[in-house]
C-alpha positions in Angstrom: 0.0 0.0 0.0 1.2 3.5 -0.8 0.8 6.7 1.2 -2.0 6.7 3.7 -2.5 10.2 5.2 -4.5 11.2 8.3 -5.5 14.9 8.3 -6.0 16.4 11.8 -4.6 13.6 13.8 -4.3 15.5 17.1 -2.9 13.5 20.0 -4.4 10.2 18.9 -3.0 9.3 15.4 -4.3 6.3 13.5 -1.8 3.5 13.2 -0.3 3.0 9.8 -0.9 6.6 8.6 1.4 9.6 8.0 -0.1 12.4 10.1 -0.9 16.1 9.4 -2.1 18.6 11.9 -2.1 22.4 12.2 -0.7 22.0 15.7 2.9 21.1 16.3 2.4 18.0 18.4 4.8 15.1 19.0 2.5 12.7 17.1 2.4 14.9 14.0 4.6 14.0 11.0 3.7 17.2 9.0 2.6 20.4 10.6 0.4 22.0 7.9 -3.0 23.3 7.1 -5.5 20.8 5.6 -5.6 22.9 2.4 -1.8 23.1 1.8 -0.5 19.5 2.0 3.3 18.9 1.4 2.7 16.2 -1.2 3.1 16.1 -5.0 0.1 15.7 -7.2 -1.5 12.2 -7.3 0.9 10.6 -4.8 -1.5 9.7 -1.9 -3.6 6.5 -1.9 -5.8 7.3 1.1 -6.9 10.3 3.2 -8.5 9.7 6.5 -10.2 12.7 8.3 -11.9 12.2 11.6 -13.8 15.1 13.1 -11.9 17.7 11.1 -14.1 19.2 8.4 -16.6 20.7 10.8 -13.9 23.0 12.1 -13.8 24.8 8.8 -16.3 27.1 7.0 -17.9 25.7 3.9 -15.7 27.9 1.8 -12.6 26.6 3.5 -13.7 23.0 3.2 -14.2 23.5 -0.6 -10.6 24.7 -0.8 -9.5 21.7 1.3 -11.4 19.2 -0.9 -9.7 20.7 -3.9 -6.4 20.1 -2.3 -7.3 16.5 -1.2 -8.3 15.8 -4.8 -5.0 17.1 -6.0 -2.8 14.9 -3.9 -4.9 11.7 -4.2 -4.2 9.2 -7.0 -7.1 8.3 -9.3 -8.9 5.5 -7.4 -7.6 6.9 -4.1 -10.0 6.8 -1.2 -11.1 9.4 1.3 -12.8 8.5 4.6 -14.5 11.4 6.3 -16.0 11.2 9.8 -17.8 14.2 11.2 -20.8 15.0 13.4 -24.1 13.9 11.8 -25.9 17.2 11.6 -29.4 15.7 11.1 -29.0 13.4 14.1 -28.0 16.2 16.4 -30.6 18.6 15.1 -33.2 15.9 15.7 -32.0 15.7 19.3 -32.4 19.4 19.8 -35.8 19.7 18.0 -37.3 16.7 19.7 -35.9 17.8 23.1 -34.2 14.4 23.4 -31.7 15.6 26.0 -31.5 12.1 27.4 -29.7 11.0 24.2 -27.0 13.6 25.0 -25.1 10.9 26.8 -21.6 12.0 27.9 -19.3 9.1 27.5 -16.6 10.9 29.6 -18.8 11.4 32.6 -21.1 8.4 32.2 -24.2 10.5 32.6 -26.7 12.5 30.6 -25.6 16.0 29.9 -27.6 18.4 27.8 -24.4 20.3 26.9 -22.8 17.2 25.4 -25.0 17.2 22.3 -24.5 20.9 21.7 -20.8 20.3 21.7 -21.2 18.3 18.6 -23.1 21.1 16.9 -20.8 24.0 18.0 -17.6 22.5 19.3 -16.4 22.5 22.8 -14.8 25.9 22.3 -11.8 25.0 24.6 -9.4 26.8 22.2 -9.3 28.5 18.8 -9.4 25.2 16.9 -12.3 23.7 18.9 -15.1 25.5 17.1 -17.5 23.9 14.6 -18.1 26.2 11.7 -20.3 24.1 9.4 -22.4 21.0 9.6 -22.9 18.1 7.2 -25.4 15.3 6.5 -25.0 12.6 3.9 -26.8 14.1 1.0 -25.0 17.4 1.3 -21.6 15.9 1.6 -22.4 13.5 -1.3 -23.3 16.5 -3.5 -20.1 18.3 -2.6 -17.9 15.2 -3.2 -19.5 14.6 -6.6 -18.7 18.2 -7.6 -15.0 17.6 -6.7 -14.5 14.5 -8.8 -15.3 11.8 -6.3 -17.6 8.8 -6.9 -18.4 5.4 -5.4 -19.6 7.5 -2.4 -20.9 5.3 0.5 -22.7 6.3 3.6 -21.2 4.1 6.3 -23.0 5.8 9.2 -24.2 3.2 11.7 -23.9 0.5 9.1 -21.7 -1.9 10.8 -19.1 -1.3 8.1 -17.8 2.0 9.4 -15.2 2.7 12.1 -17.4 4.5 14.6 -20.8 2.8 14.0 -22.8 5.3 16.0 -25.7 7.3 14.5 -24.2 10.7 15.7 -21.1 10.2 13.5 -21.5 10.7 9.8 -19.1 8.3 8.1 -18.6 8.6 4.4 -16.1 7.0 2.0 -15.5 8.0 -1.6 -13.0 7.3 -4.4 -11.3 9.9 -6.6 -12.6 9.3 -10.1 -11.1 12.3 -11.8 -9.3 15.5 -11.3 -11.6 18.0 -9.6 -13.8 19.8 -12.1 -15.1 22.3 -9.6 -12.3 24.8 -10.5 -13.6 24.8 -14.1 -17.1 25.7 -13.0 -16.6 29.2 -11.9 -20.3 29.5 -10.9 -19.7 26.8 -8.2 -16.7 28.6 -6.7 -18.1 32.1 -7.2 -21.2 31.1 -5.2 -18.9 30.6 -2.3 -16.4 33.3 -3.3 -13.5 30.8 -3.4 -10.3 31.9 -5.0 -8.9 29.3 -7.4 
């Protein structure tokens, strides 16, 4: 297997992956932003991103996805895990605070669920700036040259297998075409 890259590894890197994070931590192989990866075009086989994309605005995520498409080989895979926006909104709208179970404290905590929506806000990186559900993320991935998109959420085939984690895998089928469609980028005022 070629290069497997984890974006935003933090203090708990995934075994068998080269790691990238904005923070200079002992576990990090490459200190860099997710939209400026230190790899040549089409050299990476797999990108794994767990609870990272929600920390960026939609505009920033589009730039990041363009970069991920650039470094991935054709047929390369991305795995994205992020909060499942629809699941968390349902919690709030239905007043299901009992489902805001805090694994750390072992008790129900109404703030636990809101942390998934807005981040824990412990530092400048711990803010959630956008939310995703499968159909939205699928549409974005299709625009950026990805296909074979699978929703692994709570399927028994994902890594987390919990309904509050949106888990999606996709394969790079072509170089991103989003940059050619100026209407797509101009809608989000992204510079390309």
